C-alpha positions in Angstrom: 0.1 0.0 -0.1 1.3 3.5 -0.9 0.3 5.2 2.2 0.2 8.6 0.5 -2.3 7.4 -2.0 -4.3 5.7 0.8 -4.5 9.0 2.7 -5.4 11.0 -0.3 -8.4 8.8 -0.8 -9.3 9.2 2.7 -9.0 13.1 2.5 -11.3 13.1 -0.6 -13.9 10.9 1.2 -13.8 13.4 4.1 -14.1 16.4 1.9 -17.2 14.6 0.3 -18.7 14.2 3.8 -18.1 18.0 4.4 -20.0 18.7 1.1 -22.8 16.5 2.0 -23.2 18.3 5.3 -23.2 21.5 3.5 -20.0 22.8 5.2 -18.3 23.4 1.8 -19.8 23.9 -1.7 -20.4 20.8 -3.9 -18.6 20.0 -7.2 -15.2 21.1 -5.9 -12.4 19.8 -8.4 -10.3 17.5 -6.2 -7.7 16.6 -8.8 -5.1 19.0 -7.3 -5.5 17.7 -3.7 -2.4 15.8 -2.7 -1.1 13.8 0.2 2.7 13.8 0.5 5.4 13.4 3.1 6.1 16.7 4.9 9.4 18.4 4.1 10.3 18.1 7.8 9.4 14.8 9.3 9.1 16.5 12.6 5.9 18.0 11.4 4.2 14.6 11.0 3.7 11.7 8.7 1.5 12.9 6.0 0.8 16.6 4.8 -2.1 17.6 2.5 -2.6 20.9 0.5 -6.4 20.3 0.3 -7.3 23.6 1.9 -4.9 25.7 -0.1 -6.1 24.3 -3.5 -9.8 24.2 -2.7 -10.4 27.3 -0.6 -10.7 29.8 -3.4 -13.3 27.7 -5.3 -15.1 27.3 -1.9 -15.2 31.0 -1.2 -13.4 30.4 2.1 -10.3 31.6 4.0 -7.7 28.8 3.5 -6.8 28.7 7.1 -10.7 28.5 8.1 -11.0 25.7 5.5 -8.0 23.9 6.9 -9.3 24.1 10.5 -12.7 22.5 9.5 -10.9 19.8 7.5 -8.3 19.1 10.1 -10.9 18.5 12.7 -12.6 15.9 10.7 -9.3 14.3 9.8 -8.4 14.0 13.4 -11.4 11.6 13.8 -10.0 8.9 11.3 -8.8 5.8 13.3 -5.4 5.9 11.7 -4.7 9.4 12.7 -3.4 10.4 16.2 -3.1 14.1 15.6 -4.1 16.6 12.9 -2.5 20.1 13.0 -2.9 23.1 10.6 0.4 24.8 9.7 1.2 28.0 7.9 -1.4 29.4 5.6 -3.5 26.1 5.4 -1.3 23.0 5.2 -2.5 20.2 7.3 0.0 17.8 8.9 -1.3 14.4 10.1 0.4 12.2 12.6 -0.5 8.5 12.3 -1.1 6.1 15.2 1.3 3.5 16.2 -1.2 0.8 15.4 -1.2 2.0 11.7 2.6 1.8 11.3 2.8 -1.7 13.3 0.0 -3.1 10.9 2.4 -2.4 8.1 4.5 -5.2 9.2 1.5 -7.6 8.7 1.2 -6.2 5.1 4.9 -6.7 4.4 5.0 -10.4 5.8 1.9 -11.4 4.2 3.1 -10.0 0.7 6.6 -11.4 0.9 9.0 -10.0 -1.7 5.9 -9.0 -3.8 5.6 -6.2 -1.2 5.7 -2.8 -3.2 4.1 -4.2 -6.3 1.3 -2.2 -7.7 -1.0 -1.7 -10.7 0.2 1.6 -11.8 0.9 0.3 -15.3 -2.4 -1.5 -15.6 -0.9 -4.1 -17.8 0.2 -1.6 -20.4 2.7 -2.9 -22.9 6.1 -1.1 -22.8 9.4 -2.0 -24.7 12.5 -1.2 -22.9 15.5 -1.4 -25.4 19.0 -1.2 -23.9 22.6 -2.2 -24.5 22.3 -2.5 -28.3 25.9 -2.3 -28.8 27.3 -2.8 -32.3 28.3 -6.4 -32.7 32.0 -5.6 -33.4 33.6 -6.4 -30.1 33.0 -7.5 -26.6 30.9 -5.3 -24.3 32.7 -2.6 -22.4 32.6 -1.3 -18.9 30.7 1.7 -20.6 28.1 -0.6 -21.9 27.7 -1.9 -18.3 25.8 1.2 -17.1 23.2 1.2 -19.8 22.7 -2.6 -19.4 22.1 -2.3 -15.6 20.1 0.9 -15.9 17.9 -0.7 -18.6 17.5 -4.0 -16.9 16.6 -2.4 -13.5 14.2 0.0 -15.2 12.5 -2.9 -16.8 12.3 -4.7 -13.4 10.7 -1.6 -11.7 8.1 -1.2 -14.4 7.1 -4.8 -14.1 6.8 -4.3 -10.4 4.7 -1.3 -11.0 2.2 -3.4 -13.2 3.5 -2.9 -16.8 3.8 -5.7 -19.4 7.5 -5.3 -20.2 9.6 -6.5 -23.2 13.3 -6.2 -22.8 14.9 -5.8 -26.2 18.4 -5.7 -27.8 18.6 -4.1 -31.2 21.5 -5.6 -33.2 23.1 -3.0 -35.5 24.2 -5.6 -38.0 24.0 -3.4 -41.1 26.3 -0.6 -42.3 30.0 0.0 -42.5 30.8 -1.1 -39.1 30.0 -4.6 -39.7 31.6 -4.6 -43.1 34.8 -3.5 -41.4 34.2 -6.3 -38.9 34.2 -8.8 -41.7 37.4 -7.5 -43.2 39.1 -7.6 -39.8 37.8 -11.2 -39.1 39.0 -12.4 -42.5 42.4 -11.1 -41.7 42.6 -13.0 -38.5 41.2 -16.1 -40.3 44.2 -16.0 -42.6 46.4 -15.5 -39.6 44.8 -18.5 -38.0 45.8 -20.4 -41.2 49.4 -19.7 -40.6 49.7 -16.5 -42.7 51.9 -13.5 -41.6 49.4 -10.8 -41.8 51.8 -8.0 -40.6 50.4 -4.9 -38.9 46.7 -4.5 -38.6 45.8 -2.0 -41.4 44.4 1.3 -40.1 40.6 1.4 -39.8 40.4 -2.4 -39.0 39.5 -3.6 -35.6 42.8 -4.3 -33.8 41.7 -6.2 -30.7 42.9 -9.7 -29.8 39.4 -10.9 -29.3 39.1 -11.3 -33.2 41.9 -13.9 -33.1 39.3 -16.2 -31.4 36.9 -15.4 -34.3 39.4 -16.1 -37.0 40.5 -19.3 -35.3 36.9 -20.6 -35.0 36.3 -19.7 -38.7 39.4 -21.6 -39.6 38.3 -24.7 -37.8 34.7 -24.4 -39.3 35.8 -23.6 -43.0 39.3 -24.9 -43.3 41.2 -23.0 -46.1 38.2 -23.1 -48.3 37.6 -19.3 -48.1 41.1 -18.3 -49.2 40.5 -19.0 -52.9 37.0 -17.5 -53.0 36.5 -14.1 -54.5 35.6 -11.4 -52.0 32.0 -11.2 -53.2 31.6 -14.9 -52.1 33.6 -15.0 -48.9 32.6 -11.6 -47.5 28.9 -12.3 -46.6 29.9 -15.7 -45.1 32.5 -14.1 -42.9 30.3 -11.2 -41.9 27.5 -13.4 -40.7 30.0 -15.8 -39.0 31.7 -12.9 -37.1 28.3 -11.2 -36.2 27.1 -14.6 -34.7 30.3 -15.2 -32.9 30.3 -11.8 -31.2 26.7 -11.8 -30.5 27.1 -15.1 -28.7 29.9 -13.4 -26.6 27.5 -10.5 -26.0 24.8 -12.7 -24.7 27.3 -14.6 -22.5 28.6 -11.3 -21.1 24.9 -10.1 -20.4 24.1 -13.5 -18.8 27.2 -13.0 -16.5 25.6 -9.8 -15.6 22.3 -11.3 -14.7 20.6 -10.0 -17.8 18.4 -11.9 -20.2 16.6 -10.0 -22.7 13.2 -11.1 -24.4 14.0 -10.1 -27.9 17.1 -9.6 -30.2 15.9 -7.6 -33.3 18.2 -7.5 -36.4 18.7 -4.2 -38.3 19.9 -6.2 -41.3 16.7 -8.5 -41.3 14.6 -5.3 -41.1 16.2 -3.6 -43.9 16.0 -6.8 -46.1 12.3 -7.1 -45.3 11.8 -3.6 -46.9 11.2 -1.8 -43.5 13.0 1.3 -44.6 11.1 1.5 -47.9 7.8 1.0 -46.1 8.8 4.0 -43.8 9.4 6.2 -46.9 6.2 5.2 -48.5 4.3 5.9 -45.2 5.7 9.3 -44.9 5.3 10.2 -48.7 1.8 9.4 -48.6 1.3 11.9 -45.8 3.4 14.6 -47.5 6.1 14.4 -44.9 9.2 13.9 -47.1 10.5 16.1 -49.7 13.7 16.9 -51.9 15.7 19.7 -50.4 18.9 21.2 -49.3 19.8 21.6 -45.7 21.5 24.6 -44.2 25.2 24.0 -43.0 25.5 22.8 -39.5 26.1 25.3 -36.8 29.7 26.3 -36.5 30.7 25.0 -40.0 32.2 27.6 -42.3 30.4 28.2 -45.6 33.5 27.1 -47.5 33.6 23.7 -45.9 29.9 23.1 -46.7 28.8 21.4 -50.0 25.0 21.9 -50.4 23.3 18.9 -52.1 19.8 17.8 -52.7 18.6 15.1 -50.2 15.5 13.3 -49.3 14.4 14.9 -46.2 11.9 14.2 -43.5 9.7 17.2 -42.1 10.8 16.5 -38.5 10.3 20.1 -37.7 6.6 19.5 -37.9 6.9 17.3 -35.0 9.1 19.3 -32.6 12.7 18.7 -34.1 15.1 21.7 -34.7 15.7 20.9 -38.4 14.4 18.6 -41.0 16.4 15.3 -41.2 17.8 13.4 -44.2 16.4 9.8 -45.0 18.8 9.4 -47.9 22.3 10.3 -48.5 23.4 12.0 -51.7 24.6 8.8 -53.2 21.0 7.4 -52.9 21.7 5.1 -49.8 19.5 5.2 -46.7 20.8 7.0 -43.6 21.0 5.3 -40.3 18.2 7.5 -39.2 15.9 5.9 -41.7 16.8 2.5 -40.4 16.1 3.7 -36.9 12.7 4.9 -38.0 11.8 1.5 -39.5 12.9 -0.1 -36.2 10.7 2.1 -33.9 7.8 1.7 -36.3 8.2 -2.0 -36.1 8.1 -1.8 -32.3 5.0 0.2 -32.5 3.2 -2.3 -34.8 4.3 -5.1 -32.4 1.9 -3.4 -29.8 4.4 -1.0 -27.9 2.9 2.4 -27.9 5.3 3.2 -25.1 8.9 2.7 -26.0 11.9 3.5 -23.8 15.4 3.6 -25.3 18.4 3.5 -23.0 21.3 5.3 -24.8 24.9 6.6 -24.1 25.2 10.2 -23.5 26.9 10.8 -26.9 23.5 10.2 -28.5 21.9 13.1 -26.8 21.8 15.1 -30.0 19.6 12.3 -31.5 16.8 12.5 -29.2 14.6 15.2 -30.8 14.7 13.6 -34.2 13.8 10.1 -33.0 10.9 11.4 -30.9 9.7 13.5 -33.7 9.9 10.3 -36.0 7.8 8.3 -33.5 5.2 11.0 -33.3 5.0 11.1 -37.1 5.0 7.3 -37.8 2.6 6.4 -35.1 0.3 9.6 -35.8 0.6 10.7 -32.4 -0.4 7.3 -30.7 3.2 6.4 -29.8 5.5 7.8 -27.2 9.3 7.5 -27.1 11.2 8.3 -23.9 15.0 8.4 -23.8 17.2 7.5 -20.8 20.7 8.8 -21.4 23.6 7.2 -19.5 26.8 9.3 -18.7 30.3 7.9 -19.0 31.8 5.5 -16.3 35.4 6.4 -15.1 37.0 3.2 -14.0 39.5 3.6 -11.2 41.7 1.4 -9.0 42.5 3.2 -5.7 41.8 6.6 -7.3 43.9 6.0 -10.5 42.5 5.4 -13.9 42.6 1.5 -15.0 44.8 0.7 -17.9 43.3 -0.7 -21.1 42.6 -4.3 -21.5 45.2 -6.3 -23.5 42.5 -8.5 -25.0 40.2 -5.7 -26.3 43.0 -3.5 -27.4 41.5 -0.1 -26.6 38.9 -0.6 -23.8 38.1 -2.4 -20.5 35.6 -5.3 -21.1 32.6 -5.9 -19.0 33.7 -9.4 -18.4 37.0 -8.0 -16.9 35.1 -6.1 -14.2 32.6 -8.8 -13.5 35.5 -11.3 -13.0 37.1 -8.9 -10.5 34.3 -7.6 -8.3 31.2 -9.8 -9.2 28.0 -8.9 -11.0 26.1 -7.8 -7.8 28.6 -5.1 -6.8 28.8 -4.0 -10.4 25.1 -3.7 -10.6 24.7 -2.0 -7.4 27.3 0.6 -8.0 25.9 1.4 -11.4 22.7 2.6 -9.8 24.2 4.7 -7.1 24.1 7.9 -9.4 21.3 9.2 -11.6 21.9 7.9 -15.0 22.8 11.4 -16.6 25.5 12.0 -14.1 29.1 10.9 -14.5 30.0 7.9 -12.3 33.4 6.9 -10.9 33.7 3.2 -10.3 36.6 2.4 -8.1 37.5 -1.4 -8.1 39.0 -1.1 -4.6 36.5 1.0 -2.9 33.7 -1.4 -4.1 35.1 -4.1 -2.1 35.6 -2.1 1.1 33.6 -3.1 4.1 32.5 0.3 5.2 29.5 2.6 5.4 30.9 4.5 2.4 30.4 1.5 0.3 26.6 1.2 -0.4 26.9 -2.4 -1.7 28.4 -3.7 1.5 26.2 -1.3 3.8 22.9 -2.7 2.3 24.1 -6.3 2.0 25.4 -6.1 5.6 21.9 -5.1 6.8 20.3 -8.2 5.1 23.0 -10.5 6.4 22.5 -9.0 10.0 18.8 -9.8 9.7 19.4 -13.4 8.6 21.9 -13.9 11.4 19.5 -12.8 14.0 16.7 -15.1 12.6 19.2 -18.0 12.6 20.2 -17.3 16.0 16.7 -17.2 17.2 15.9 -20.4 15.4 18.8 -22.1 17.4 18.5 -20.4 20.7 14.7 -19.9 21.0 13.2 -22.7 18.7 9.7 -22.4 20.4 9.2 -19.1 18.6 7.8 -19.9 15.1 9.4 -18.1 12.2 6.9 -19.4 9.5 4.4 -16.8 7.9 1.6 -17.8 10.2 3.8 -17.4 13.3 5.1 -14.0 12.2 1.7 -12.7 11.4 0.5 -13.7 14.9 3.3 -11.7 16.6 2.2 -8.9 19.0 3.2 -5.9 16.8 1.8 -3.5 19.4 4.9 -4.1 21.6 7.1 -2.3 19.0 6.9 1.2 20.4 10.4 2.4 20.6 10.9 5.6 18.4 13.7 3.8 16.5 11.6 0.7 15.8 8.7 2.9 14.5 11.2 4.9 12.6 12.4 1.8 10.8 8.9 0.7 10.1 8.1 4.0 8.5 11.0 3.5 6.1 9.9 0.2 5.3 6.4 1.4 4.6 7.8 3.8 2.1 8.9 1.1 -0.4 5.5 1.1 -2.4 5.9 5.0 -3.0 9.4 4.5 -4.2 8.4 1.7 -6.6 5.7 4.2 -8.0 7.9 7.1 -8.3 10.9 5.3 -9.8 8.5 3.8 -12.5 6.8 7.1 -13.2 10.1 9.0 -13.5 12.0 6.1 -15.3 14.6 6.5 -12.5 15.8 3.0 -11.1 18.5 4.7 -9.2 16.0 5.7 -6.6 15.9 2.1 -5.5 19.6 2.2 -4.6 19.0 5.4 -2.6 16.1 4.0 -0.7 17.9 1.0 0.2 20.8 2.9 1.8 18.4 4.9 3.8 16.6 1.7 4.9 19.9 0.0 5.9 20.9 3.1 7.8 17.7 3.1 9.6 18.4 -0.6 10.6 21.9 -0.1 11.6 20.9 2.8 13.8 18.5 0.5 15.7 21.1 -2.2 15.9 23.6 0.2 17.3 21.3 1.5 19.9 20.5 -2.1 21.0 24.1 -2.5 21.7 24.1 0.3 24.2 20.7 -0.6 25.7 20.1 -4.3 26.3 16.3 -3.9 26.4 16.5 -2.9 22.7 18.1 -6.1 21.6 16.1 -8.3 19.2 16.3 -11.4 21.3 15.4 -11.2 25.0 15.3 -14.5 26.9 13.0 -13.2 29.6 10.5 -11.5 27.1 9.4 -14.1 24.5 6.5 -11.9 23.3 8.7 -8.9 22.6 11.2 -11.1 20.9 8.4 -12.5 18.7 7.4 -9.0 17.7 11.1 -7.9 17.1 11.7 -11.1 15.0 8.7 -10.0 12.7 10.3 -6.7 12.4 13.6 -8.2 11.3 11.9 -10.5 9.0 9.8 -7.7 7.4 13.1 -5.7 7.0 15.0 -8.6 5.2 11.9 -9.1 2.9 11.9 -5.3 1.9 15.6 -5.2 1.5 15.3 -8.5 -0.9 12.4 -7.0 -2.8 14.6 -3.9 -3.6 17.6 -5.9 -4.4 15.5 -8.0 -6.7 14.7 -5.0 -8.8 18.3 -4.1 -9.0 19.2 -7.6 -10.0 21.3 -8.1 -7.0 21.3 -11.4 -4.9 20.8 -10.6 -1.1 23.5 -12.4 1.0 22.8 -14.6 3.9 26.1 -13.9 5.8 29.1 -11.7 5.6 
């Protein structure tokens, strides 16, 4: 239960009662009435702006409206106090019983706690990673991979029907260069001295494996073939080999996508021509000459006729070319075909996770989706800034195997997928991120991975110890639900419950804003609340979780610990991180 949605509904019901009693006018527009957390938690648990947004339409002084509404809200069984603040805000303090009952809700739901129907089963396509199949995935790809995967998970938890997709850019000059590079390594595998790798070819040692596999599969049969015959075979072989490695890298990171769409297959099926025909029929393409790009000197600019899409009709800055001057399609035309294909597969809502270097591409793609779906489709872009890989504060040297970059598998092998995934979500995606291989392994509060996992491990340790030392206290769901929650009255206990009860709102907020990093922030705050209670128990024996002489209070505190472990596990599941049992 999102407690703020719950109280928003309660407030609307009370206003309805005031209208029925003739205390305020009927037909007030309640859409702007909200229930939120107060800026200062010392003021209460829930704040509402109802009096401020309704008083003018009601013809009343905001403060007078607030006093009247506050008096009625104070009668709600879940409310222990209702106070008017400032010009007409109302702050509600909720009863201990209300907070204690949230434990029951958590234990009943298990790790499904926080799930909601915000999405209403609406289909959404989340496309992420989509690296060119020309080499291993890099640590830079890791961020987009984790952000996209966590975003897909949070949308699922919020009630969306999610498709996770990878778009294989297997058409164009980059895969042609790949074929040439792989063929060179193939000849090398056959014993030929190939000398220096030519400029423009892919130099990484990873292509030695592709060349060796090609030699084992084809022998020397390709050597005598003309390029027109060996080229398509080598290209397909190399793409398949590298996509297999990509899938293995993603699996090592805990990512399993539902769809892998091929650009080459889409183009071969006439997808681009279909886009052009669609736009032409609606008068949205024309032959024209673009102005030189900003900052380019006129002497450097060669005006030439091109087939242009009227993207400025849909919010873009300039019209965009669909064809180059040589008559071939632009990358943009292929991307238009791909997004139209997604729409026709039923995805009116599309989310693409891109690297920050694609920021200038956003307007044109959003305008394209508007045009091709005739306003029915929506494209949202999540940009991921660069990741700076460090070791003890110093930049990490390049991978020998990759030649020019650090591979994703290198980092997974060193720190593990869970630490990598967690750290990638500790900053908003459009902010630069420093990933220090040494710091991520530190056991300190400054390391959020350790801090959150340590909280879960402590919970499991308490429960194991209780099962050993106090076996008469049941730890099954029935036993936990029967615990006397009303005994949990210490301010630190209640504070911890309040943070746990905020998880459903975090889920909704992260899903609405497409910001999965909110989950990492929340889990850190939750862990902090728990560690604070734990440390207080070290100073005051009466606040420890296991009390031999107070079995009922122990039962209640074990339920608190179980609920906490459940919420942490629920949050880590969204992040794709396994909760640890012990540390």
